[in-house]
ZAVOMI-391632 format. One line per 3 residues: number of its first residue (from 1); their letters; for each residue x, y, z of N, C-alpha, C. Coordinates in steps of 0.02 Angstrom, whole numbers, plus 32768, in hexadecimal, padded with zeros to 4 digits. Example, Ala and Ser with C-alpha at 12.3 -4.5 7.8 and 13.67 -1.06 7.14 Angstrom:
2
1> as> 8294:7EE4:8186:8267:7F1F:8186:8294:7F5B:8186 ~ 8282:7F90:8162:82AC:7FCB:8165:8285:8002:818A
This chain:
271
1> mqc> 791C:7F07:847F:7916:7F38:8454:793F:7F62:8462 ~ 7946:7F7C:848F:7967:7FBD:8497:79BE:7F9B:849A ~ 79CB:7F70:84A9:7A09:7F2E:84A3:79F8:7F3D:8462
4> ilr> 79F0:7F4A:843A:79EF:7F33:83E4:7A02:7F69:83D6 ~ 79E4:7F9B:83E9:79EA:7FEE:83DD:7A3F:7FF2:83F2 ~ 7A38:7FDA:842C:7A8D:8002:8446:7ACC:7FDD:841B
7> lvf> 7AB4:7F90:8400:7ACD:7F80:83D8:7AF6:7F9E:8392 ~ 7ABD:7FBC:8375:7AAD:7FDE:8337:7ADF:8014:832D ~ 7ACD:8036:8385:7AEF:8079:8382:7B3E:8072:8392
10> lav> 7B53:8038:83B3:7BA6:8036:83C2:7BC6:8031:836E ~ 7B96:7FF4:8341:7BBE:7FEA:8315:7BDA:8024:82EA ~ 7BA0:804E:82D7:7B93:8092:82CF:7BC8:80BF:82DF
13> tig> 7BD9:80B1:8318:7C1E:80E8:8343:7C54:80BE:8338 ~ 7C4D:807A:833B:7C95:8059:8330:7CBF:8070:82E4 ~ 7C74:806A:82A8:7C8A:8085:8268:7C9F:80B1:826D
16> aat> 7C89:80ED:827A:7CAC:812E:8275:7CDC:8139:828F ~ 7CFA:811B:82B5:7D39:8123:82DB:7D71:8109:82AB ~ 7D55:80C2:8295:7D8A:80A2:8265:7DA5:80AC:821E
19> lwg> 7D4A:80DB:8215:7D74:8107:81C0:7DA6:8142:81D7 ~ 7D85:816E:8216:7DAA:8191:821A:7DF0:8195:824A ~ 7DFA:814F:8247:7E40:8168:8284:7E6D:815C:8251
22> dit> 7EB7:8154:827E:7EFF:815D:8268:7F0A:8112:8232 ~ 7F2A:810F:81F1:7F40:80E4:81C8:7F89:80ED:81D6 ~ 7FAE:80AB:81EF:7FDC:80AD:8200:8016:8077:81B8
25> aye> 804D:807E:8190:805D:805F:8170:80B6:806A:816E ~ 80C5:8035:816A:8121:8022:815C:8129:8068:8134 ~ 815F:806F:8128:8177:808F:810E:81C7:8094:80F9
28> van> 81EB:8088:80C4:8237:807C:80B3:8241:80B5:8084 ~ 828B:80E2:80AF:82A9:8126:8077:82D9:80EE:8066 ~ 82F9:812A:802D:8338:8112:8012:8381:8115:801E
31> tgq> 8361:812A:806B:83B7:811A:808D:83A9:80D6:80B8 ~ 837F:80C9:80A0:8379:8072:80CE:835B:807B:8120 ~ 8326:80C4:8115:8300:80D0:8153:82C0:808D:8157
34> fat> 82AD:8074:8199:8279:805A:8188:824B:807F:81D2 ~ 821D:8098:81B2:81EA:80A4:81E4:8199:808C:81E8 ~ 8179:80AC:8213:812A:80B6:8212:8132:80F8:820B
37> ldl> 80E2:80FB:81E3:80C7:814E:81D9:8075:8153:81C3 ~ 8072:8176:81F7:801E:817F:81EF:8005:8199:81C5 ~ 7FDC:8179:8195:7FCB:8197:816D:7F9B:81DE:8165
40> ttg> 7F79:81DD:8195:7F56:820E:8196:7F68:8246:81BB ~ 7FA2:824C:81DE:7FBB:8298:8208:8002:8294:81E1 ~ 8033:824B:81BB:8060:8270:81B5:8096:8258:81E2
43> aft> 8082:8240:8236:80AA:8233:8254:80F5:81F5:8248 ~ 8124:8202:8254:8158:81CF:8255:8182:81AC:8273 ~ 8181:817E:828F:81AF:8142:82C5:81CA:8121:82A2
46> ylg> 820F:8135:82A8:824C:810D:829E:825B:80CC:82B7 ~ 825C:809B:8291:826B:8050:82A6:82AC:803A:82A3 ~ 82CF:803D:8258:830D:802C:8267:8327:8049:8226
49> nsg> 8371:8018:8203:837A:8031:81B9:8389:7FE4:81B9 ~ 8386:7FD9:816A:8390:7F93:8158:83BE:7F8B:8130 ~ 83F0:7FCA:8131:843A:7FC0:8123:8443:7FB0:80CC
52> eql> 840A:7FBB:80AA:8405:7FC4:8056:83D4:7FED:8047 ~ 83D2:7FFB:8000:8398:8033:7FF6:837D:7FEF:7FBF ~ 833E:7FED:7FD6:82F4:7FBD:7FA7:82E6:8000:7F88
55> agl> 82C0:7FC9:7F5B:82B7:7FF9:7F0E:8252:8005:7F38 ~ 8245:7FD5:7F5D:8204:7FEA:7F84:81EB:7FAC:7FA8 ~ 81B4:7F99:7FCE:818F:7F7D:7FEE:8156:7F57:7FD6
58> gvy> 815D:7F1B:7FE4:811F:7EED:7FD1:80F9:7EB6:7FFD ~ 80CE:7E9D:7FF7:80B3:7E7E:8023:807A:7E36:8003 ~ 80AE:7E02:8011:8092:7DD2:7FF7:8082:7D78:802D
61> dgv> 802E:7D78:803F:8031:7D2D:806D:8050:7D43:80A8 ~ 8033:7D8B:80C2:8053:7DAE:80F7:8097:7DAE:8104 ~ 80C8:7DB5:80D5:8107:7DBF:80E4:8115:7E08:80BB
64> lyg> 8147:7E1C:80E1:8150:7E74:80C5:819D:7E51:809D ~ 819F:7E7C:8073:81DA:7E81:8042:81E9:7EB7:8034 ~ 8236:7EB4:8015:824E:7EF0:7FF9:8285:7ECA:7FB8
67> gla> 828A:7EF1:7F9A:82AA:7EE0:7F57:82E9:7F2B:7F4C ~ 8323:7F01:7F39:8353:7F1B:7F36:835C:7F51:7F0F ~ 8355:7FAD:7F25:8358:7FC7:7ED4:83A6:7FCF:7EBB
70> ytd> 839F:7FDD:7E7D:8400:7FD8:7E4D:8411:8018:7E66 ~ 8443:8012:7E82:8468:8050:7E8C:84A5:803C:7E64 ~ 84D0:8076:7E6B:8522:8065:7E5B:855A:802E:7E66
73> ssg> 8530:803F:7EBB:8563:800D:7EF9:853F:7FC9:7EF4 ~ 84F7:7FB5:7EC9:84C7:7F85:7EE4:84B6:7F4F:7E98 ~ 84C1:7F21:7EB2:84AD:7F0F:7E78:8470:7F09:7E6E
76> gnt> 842D:7F0D:7E8D:8402:7F30:7E8D:83BD:7EE1:7E60 ~ 83D0:7EB6:7E87:839B:7E71:7E6B:8395:7E57:7E9E ~ 839F:7E4D:7EE2:838D:7E19:7F15:8344:7E3A:7F4F
79> lyt> 8329:7DFC:7F4A:82E0:7DF2:7F79:82F1:7DF6:7FBC ~ 82D0:7E11:7FE1:82C6:7E09:8030:8293:7E0B:8051 ~ 8298:7DE4:8089:8269:7DF1:80BF:827E:7E2A:80E9
82> ina> 824A:7E4C:8102:824F:7E7C:8133:824A:7E7A:817E ~ 8274:7E7F:81BA:824B:7E66:8203:822A:7EB5:81F6 ~ 81E1:7EAC:8218:81B5:7EE1:8212:81C9:7F02:824D
85> ang> 81EB:7EFA:826E:8209:7F0A:82D6:822F:7F45:82D4 ~ 8265:7F3C:8285:82A1:7F65:828D:82BF:7F63:824A ~ 82A4:7F57:821B:82B2:7F5E:81CC:8303:7F24:81B2
88> alt> 8302:7F0E:81DB:8333:7EC3:81DA:8318:7E9B:8193 ~ 835C:7EA0:8176:834E:7E66:812F:8355:7E27:812D ~ 833E:7E02:80FD:8355:7DC2:80F5:834F:7DA4:80BA
91> avg> 8391:7D8B:8097:8384:7D80:8065:8367:7D4F:8045 ~ 833C:7D58:7FFE:8300:7D1E:7FE9:8333:7CF3:7FBD ~ 834C:7D1C:7F87:836B:7D16:7F50:8377:7D3B:7F1E
94> tgs> 8398:7D35:7EE0:83B2:7D7D:7EBF:8385:7D61:7E72 ~ 8373:7D9A:7E42:8361:7D8A:7E1E:8383:7D9D:7DDF ~ 836C:7DB4:7DA7:8390:7DA7:7D71:8390:7E0D:7D3F
97> vll> 835F:7E17:7D7A:8351:7E65:7D57:836F:7EA2:7D85 ~ 8385:7EC9:7D72:8383:7F1F:7D8F:8346:7F27:7DAC ~ 834D:7F43:7DF3:82F1:7F50:7E05:8303:7FBE:7E05
100> ndf> 82D7:7FBD:7DF2:82CE:8009:7DFA:8282:8029:7E20 ~ 8256:7FF9:7E2A:8219:7FE9:7E57:8203:7F9F:7E69 ~ 81E9:7FB7:7EA8:81CA:7F6F:7EC4:8189:7F81:7EE7
103> gst> 815B:7F45:7ED7:8127:7F52:7EF9:80F1:7F13:7EF8 ~ 80BC:7F22:7F05:808B:7EC4:7F09:8044:7EED:7F00 ~ 8024:7EB9:7EEB:7FDA:7EAE:7EE8:7FCD:7E7E:7F1C
106> ltg> 7F90:7E6F:7F2D:7F7D:7E39:7F65:7F74:7DF4:7F42 ~ 7F92:7DF1:7F0D:7FAA:7D9C:7EEF:8003:7DA4:7EDB ~ 800B:7DCF:7ED8:805E:7DC5:7ECB:8090:7DEC:7ED7
109> lya> 80C5:7DF3:7EE2:80FA:7E29:7ED1:810F:7E4A:7E8F ~ 812C:7E73:7E84:812A:7EA2:7E47:8163:7ED2:7E4A ~ 8187:7EDB:7E04:81C4:7EEB:7E06:81CE:7F1E:7DCE
112> igt> 81F1:7F6E:7DC5:81F8:7F89:7D89:824D:7F69:7D84 ~ 8251:7F4E:7D50:829F:7F5E:7D37:82BB:7FA9:7D22 ~ 830B:7FA1:7D19:8317:7FDA:7D02:830B:7FFD:7CBD
115> dgn> 82EF:7FB3:7C95:82E6:7FA9:7C43:82B5:7FCA:7C4D ~ 827F:7FE2:7C95:8222:7FF4:7C71:81FD:7FD1:7C64 ~ 820E:7F75:7C6D:81DF:7F5E:7C6B:81C4:7F3C:7CB6
118> lys> 8195:7F1F:7CB2:8179:7F04:7CEB:8182:7EBB:7CF7 ~ 8180:7EA7:7D37:8194:7E6A:7D39:8190:7E45:7D85 ~ 8167:7E08:7D71:8143:7DD2:7DB0:818C:7DDB:7DE0
121> vnp> 818F:7DA3:7E21:81D5:7DAD:7E53:81AB:7D6B:7E7D ~ 81C3:7D48:7E7C:81BA:7CFD:7E8E:81D0:7D23:7EDE ~ 81A3:7CFF:7F19:81A6:7D17:7F64:81C5:7CD9:7F7F
124> stg> 81CE:7CA8:7F57:820D:7C7C:7F6F:8242:7C72:7F74 ~ 825A:7C7E:7F28:8299:7C89:7F15:82C7:7CD6:7F08 ~ 8293:7CF3:7EF7:82BC:7D41:7EDF:82B1:7D45:7E8D
127> adt> 82A4:7D02:7E80:82A4:7CFC:7E13:8280:7D3F:7E04 ~ 8289:7D58:7DE1:8253:7D81:7DB9:8234:7D6E:7D60 ~ 8206:7D7B:7D54:81F6:7D59:7D17:81D3:7D91:7D01
130> lvg> 81E6:7DA6:7C9D:81C2:7DD2:7C8C:8199:7DCD:7C6C ~ 8167:7E01:7C94:8108:7E0A:7C89:810A:7E36:7C4A ~ 8122:7E62:7C4A:8127:7E87:7BE1:813C:7ED2:7BFA
133> atg> 8135:7EDD:7BB2:8152:7F38:7BC7:8125:7F5E:7BDF ~ 8127:7F90:7BF5:80FA:7FD3:7C1D:80DE:7FF1:7BDD ~ 810B:8015:7BA8:80F2:8039:7B84:8102:8076:7B84
136> lgv> 811C:808E:7BD0:8148:80C8:7BD7:818B:80D0:7BCF ~ 81B0:80A0:7BC3:81F3:809B:7BBA:8206:80A7:7C06 ~ 824E:80AA:7BF7:8271:80C6:7C3E:826B:80E8:7C63
139> pag> 8279:80D4:7CA7:8261:8102:7CDE:8287:8138:7CE0 ~ 8273:817F:7CE5:8298:81B3:7CE9:827C:81BD:7D28 ~ 82A8:8203:7D60:82A0:8213:7D93:825E:81E6:7DC0
142> tig> 8233:8205:7DE0:8213:81EB:7E1D:81E3:81C6:7E08 ~ 81D7:8182:7E1A:81A8:8141:7E0E:819B:8124:7E55 ~ 8151:810E:7E3B:8129:80EF:7E88:8108:80A9:7E6A
145> lst> 8113:806B:7E9F:80EE:802D:7E89:80C1:802F:7EBE ~ 8081:801E:7EC2:805C:8018:7EF5:8065:7FC6:7F0E ~ 8046:7FD5:7F44:8045:7F7F:7F7E:7FFF:7F94:7F9D
148> nag> 7FF4:7F4A:7F9A:7F97:7F30:7FC5:7F6A:7F51:7F87 ~ 7F70:7F55:7F53:7F25:7F62:7F32:7F17:7F2A:7F13 ~ 7EF0:7F18:7EF5:7EB4:7EDC:7EC8:7EE8:7EFC:7E87
151> aly> 7EEB:7F39:7E75:7F1F:7F49:7E38:7F4A:7F6B:7E48 ~ 7F7C:7F5F:7E28:7FD4:7F76:7E33:7FCF:7FBC:7DF9 ~ 7FD1:7FED:7E1E:7FD0:8036:7E0E:8022:805A:7E06
154> ysf> 8027:8082:7DE4:8085:809D:7DD0:806C:80DF:7DB5 ~ 809D:80F3:7DDB:80A4:8150:7DD2:80CE:8159:7D9C ~ 80B8:8185:7D73:8104:8185:7D2F:80FE:81CD:7D11
157> ggn> 8132:81EE:7D19:812C:822E:7CF3:80E0:826A:7D16 ~ 80D1:8267:7D5C:80AF:8276:7D61:806A:8267:7D5C ~ 805D:8233:7D33:801C:8213:7D27:8015:81C3:7D55
160> lyt> 7FCD:81C4:7D6B:7FD3:8186:7D8B:7FB3:813E:7D5C ~ 7FC7:810C:7D5B:7FD2:80D0:7D18:7F9B:8098:7D5C ~ 7F8E:806F:7D37:7F8B:8021:7D4B:7FA5:8006:7D12
163> lnt> 7FCD:7FC9:7D33:7FEA:7F96:7D1C:7FD8:7F54:7D03 ~ 7FC1:7F37:7CBF:7FB3:7EF4:7CB2:7FDD:7EC4:7CCB ~ 7FCB:7E9F:7CFF:7FF5:7E6C:7D39:8000:7E33:7CFB
166> gtg> 7FD4:7E32:7CCA:7FD1:7DED:7C8D:7FF9:7DF5:7C61 ~ 800A:7E4E:7C4B:802E:7E66:7C03:806A:7E8E:7C19 ~ 8059:7EC3:7C4C:808A:7EF4:7C60:8062:7F36:7C44
169> tat> 803D:7F3C:7C0D:801C:7F6D:7C0B:8007:7FA1:7C28 ~ 801A:7FE2:7C21:8002:8019:7C51:7FD8:804C:7C2F ~ 7FA0:804B:7C62:7F5D:8068:7C4E:7F4E:80AA:7C75
172> eig> 7F64:80DA:7C60:7F57:8125:7C77:7F28:8122:7CA4 ~ 7F1D:8146:7CD6:7EDF:8150:7D01:7ECC:81A0:7CF9 ~ 7F05:81D1:7D0D:7F15:8225:7D01:7F40:823D:7D2A
175> alg> 7F59:827A:7D24:7F77:8295:7D4B:7F82:829C:7D85 ~ 7FB0:8286:7DC2:7FA9:8293:7DF9:7F9F:82E7:7E17 ~ 7FCF:830D:7DDB:7FE5:8355:7E12:802F:8358:7E17
178> tsq> 8040:832A:7E0F:807D:832B:7E51:80BF:82FF:7E15 ~ 80E2:82F2:7E0F:8119:82CA:7DFA:813F:82B1:7E2E ~ 8138:82B5:7E6A:8169:8295:7E8E:814A:826B:7ECA
181> dga> 8117:823C:7EA9:8108:81FC:7EDC:8126:81C1:7EDB ~ 8150:81CB:7F05:8184:8183:7F10:8177:814E:7F27 ~ 8135:8140:7F46:8108:8100:7F4B:80D0:8109:7F68
184> mvf> 809D:80CA:7F6C:8072:80DF:7F61:8051:8084:7FA1 ~ 8002:808C:7FB0:800A:8069:7FD9:7FAA:8056:7FEC ~ 7F92:8022:7FCE:7F38:8029:7FD3:7F3C:8004:8023
187> ygg> 7F0B:802F:804B:7F05:8006:809E:7ECE:804A:809E ~ 7E96:8039:80D2:7E5F:805B:80E9:7E29:805E:80B6 ~ 7E40:8035:8073:7E03:805E:804A:7E0C:8093:8023
190> slw> 7E57:80A4:8022:7E77:80D8:7FEE:7EB1:80D2:7FDC ~ 7EC6:80F6:7F9F:7F05:80F4:7F83:7F33:8120:7FAD ~ 7F60:812A:7FD9:7F8C:8161:7FDC:7FCC:8152:7FCD
193> agi> 7FF2:8191:7FD9:803D:81A0:7FA2:805B:81D4:7FD9 ~ 8091:81B8:7FCC:80DF:81D8:7FE0:80FD:820D:7FC1 ~ 80F8:8247:7FBC:8106:827B:7F90:814F:8294:7FB2
196> nss> 818F:8280:7F8A:81C1:8297:7F7F:81D1:82E6:7F7C ~ 818B:831D:7F9C:8191:8369:7F92:81E3:8378:7FB9 ~ 81E3:83C5:7FA2:820F:83D4:7FCE:8202:8425:7FFA
199> ptl> 820E:8433:802B:8243:8420:804C:8219:83E3:8076 ~ 81E1:83CD:8079:81B7:83AA:80A9:81A3:837C:8074 ~ 81B0:831C:809A:8180:82F4:8071:813B:830F:8090
202> svd> 8119:82DE:806A:80C8:82E3:807D:80BD:82A9:8062 ~ 8063:82A9:8085:803E:826A:806F:8006:8281:8058 ~ 7FF9:8263:8005:7FC2:8281:7FF9:7F88:822E:7FF0
205> tvn> 7F49:8239:7FD0:7F20:8204:7FC8:7F12:8209:7F80 ~ 7F1F:81CD:7F59:7F04:81E1:7F27:7EC9:81BA:7EF3 ~ 7EB5:81EF:7EE3:7E62:81D1:7EB2:7E68:8192:7E81
208> tat> 7E5B:8173:7E76:7E52:8120:7E51:7E3B:8122:7E1E ~ 7DFE:8163:7E27:7DDD:8152:7DC4:7E02:819D:7D9E ~ 7E29:81D7:7DBC:7E42:820B:7DAC:7E86:820B:7DB5
211> gaa> 7EB6:81E1:7DD1:7EF7:81E8:7DEB:7EFF:8241:7E08 ~ 7ED3:8259:7E2F:7EE1:829A:7E37:7EF9:8286:7E88 ~ 7F2C:82B5:7E88:7F58:829F:7EF2:7F31:82D4:7EFC
214> tfv> 7F07:82CA:7F43:7F08:8301:7F6A:7F24:8308:7FB1 ~ 7F43:8347:7FD8:7F71:8343:8008:7F4A:8331:8044 ~ 7F7A:82FF:8079:7F5F:82F2:80A8:7F86:8316:80F5
217> adv> 7FC9:830B:80F0:7FEE:832C:811A:8044:8314:8106 ~ 805C:834C:8135:80AC:8341:8126:80C6:830F:8158 ~ 8101:82EE:8141:811D:82CE:815D:8143:82F2:81B9
220> ssn> 813A:82D6:81E7:8154:82F1:8216:818D:8301:822D ~ 81AB:82B8:8208:8209:82BD:8213:822C:82D0:81CC ~ 8251:830E:81DD:827D:832C:81BD:82C5:82FD:819D
223> tve> 82CF:82C8:81CB:82F5:82AA:81C0:82F0:8266:8174 ~ 82AD:825E:815A:82A2:8238:812D:82C3:823A:80E9 ~ 82D1:821B:80D9:8307:8230:8091:82DB:8232:8045
226> gfw> 82AC:8209:8049:8281:81FA:8013:8255:81BA:801A ~ 8226:81C8:8002:81F0:817A:8004:8213:8160:7FC7 ~ 820F:811E:7FE8:8230:80DA:7FB2:81EB:80AB:7FBA
229> gla> 81E1:80B0:7FF5:81B0:8085:7FE7:8170:8070:801C ~ 8131:804D:8025:80F2:805B:804D:80D1:8023:8048 ~ 80BA:7FF8:807F:8098:7FB9:808E:8078:7FBE:80D5
232> pds> 803C:7FB7:80DC:8013:7FAE:8115:8035:7F85:813E ~ 802A:7F94:8183:8043:7F8D:81C1:800E:7F49:81E1 ~ 7FD7:7F4B:81B8:7FBC:7EFA:81D4:7FC5:7ED8:81AB
235> iss> 8009:7EC3:818B:801D:7E9F:815D:7FF2:7E5E:814D ~ 7FF8:7E31:8198:7FC8:7DED:8187:7F89:7DED:8183 ~ 7F60:7E42:816D:7F19:7E2F:8166:7F15:7E5D:8128
238> ssa> 7F3F:7E4E:80F0:7F3A:7E7F:80BC:7F08:7E60:8099 ~ 7EEA:7E29:809A:7EA9:7E0F:8078:7E7A:7E15:8094 ~ 7E62:7E2A:80D7:7E34:7E35:8117:7E11:7E74:80E0
241> pep> 7DCA:7E73:80EE:7D9D:7EB6:80D6:7DBB:7EF9:8103 ~ 7DB2:7F2B:80D3:7DD6:7F53:80E3:7DB0:7F73:8116 ~ 7DC7:7FAB:8161:7DAA:7FC5:818B:7D6B:7FE4:817C
244> ats> 7D64:8007:8137:7D23:8024:8148:7CED:7FE3:8128 ~ 7CFF:7FAD:80FE:7CD8:7F68:80E7:7CBC:7F50:8127 ~ 7CF5:7F4C:815B:7CE5:7F1D:8199:7CB2:7F55:81D8
247> sll> 7CB6:7F8D:81D6:7C7A:7FB5:81F4:7C36:7FAA:81DD ~ 7C45:7FB4:8199:7C00:7FA6:8168:7BDB:7F66:8183 ~ 7C0A:7F2D:8179:7BF3:7EEA:819B:7BC1:7EFB:81DB
250> ava> 7C08:7F1B:8205:7BE9:7F19:8248:7B9C:7F39:8252 ~ 7B88:7F60:8225:7B46:7F9A:822B:7B1A:7F76:820F ~ 7B26:7F44:81DB:7AED:7F13:81BF:7AEA:7EDB:81EE
253> aai> 7B1D:7EBB:821A:7B08:7E85:8246:7ACC:7E92:826F ~ 7AE9:7EE6:8282:7AAD:7EFC:82C2:7A6D:7F14:829C ~ 7A72:7F12:8270:7A28:7F33:8255:7A0B:7EE2:8244
256> lal> 7A2F:7EC1:821F:7A00:7E91:8210:79F0:7E5C:8261 ~ 7A1F:7E59:8287:79F3:7E55:82CA:79C0:7E91:82F9 ~ 79BD:7EB4:82D5:798B:7ED6:82FD:793E:7ED1:82DC
259> ras> 7951:7EAF:8280:7914:7E9C:8274:78F1:7E63:8279 ~ 7930:7E3B:8293:790F:7DF5:82A2:78EE:7DFD:82E2 ~ 78F9:7E3B:8309:78D9:7E35:8359:78A1:7E49:8354
262> vrr> 7891:7E7D:832B:7856:7E9F:8313:7824:7E63:82F5 ~ 7834:7E50:82DB:7805:7DF3:82B9:77E7:7DCF:82E6 ~ 781A:7DD0:8315:7814:7DA3:8350:77EB:7DB3:837D
265> vsr> 77EA:7E0B:8377:77AD:7E23:83AD:7784:7E23:8395 ~ 7782:7E1D:8352:7744:7E36:833E:7708:7DEF:8334 ~ 7729:7DAC:8331:7713:7D80:8326:76F5:7D70:8376
268> ksl> 7720:7D87:839C:7710:7D6B:83E7:76AE:7D94:83F7 ~ 76B2:7DBF:83CA:7674:7E00:83DF:763B:7DD7:83C0 ~ 7648:7D91:8386:760B:7D94:8374:75F1:7D46:8396
271> y> 7626:7D40:83D5:75EE:7D00:8411:75E9:7D1F:844B
């Protein structure tokens, strides 16, 4: 019995540590900087430079992707895989639409074109397919598309939206409280946002029910030019249970073991 109780205590302790532990994401800036970012503290660790301006980051089937952003000096329609160790790019293929933003859900890659429409992106060829109009018009100012969530979140004009991945239609959730949300990632059970605030960039959490953003930390490096993409650093396990879920499963398993042990003891006492 004491052994089972110790197991329960250990599971709860591990769960608490996981819930409050650091959560690290990959981050790409508009100058091609590639880094890891501790979302809970803002600690920035430079890994390399992609050499290109990416519209955002996406994850599909355990692979990290980036879509080339449209600028005056680049075509803005090439899909790349990204070396997570140093940010080096490998071209996959070229689409027909100029990209303004890029992200992903758990089931696919998506992009916002310079025309304001939503497109799906083929991870094997880079080809884009029109999903539909968001209804929000052509992007102006800072926008952000999410990565690693079951839904596709989109920040536009200071508000948070979900985009229907079947039709492209945007549904407003609510005001963020900032118009500088440049990238979002769902990780550790929360939606995180990279805020291109001045003079210091910051990390916020975003309430997916109301849209409200809450400050978490300032970014430690003042050399980061701006958030253009975020992705979970454990990309090979994107479909695995969130840390909070795993912790609860561990606690549940320990409790079930305890109950089974108590029942065995009760039955033995009858003889």
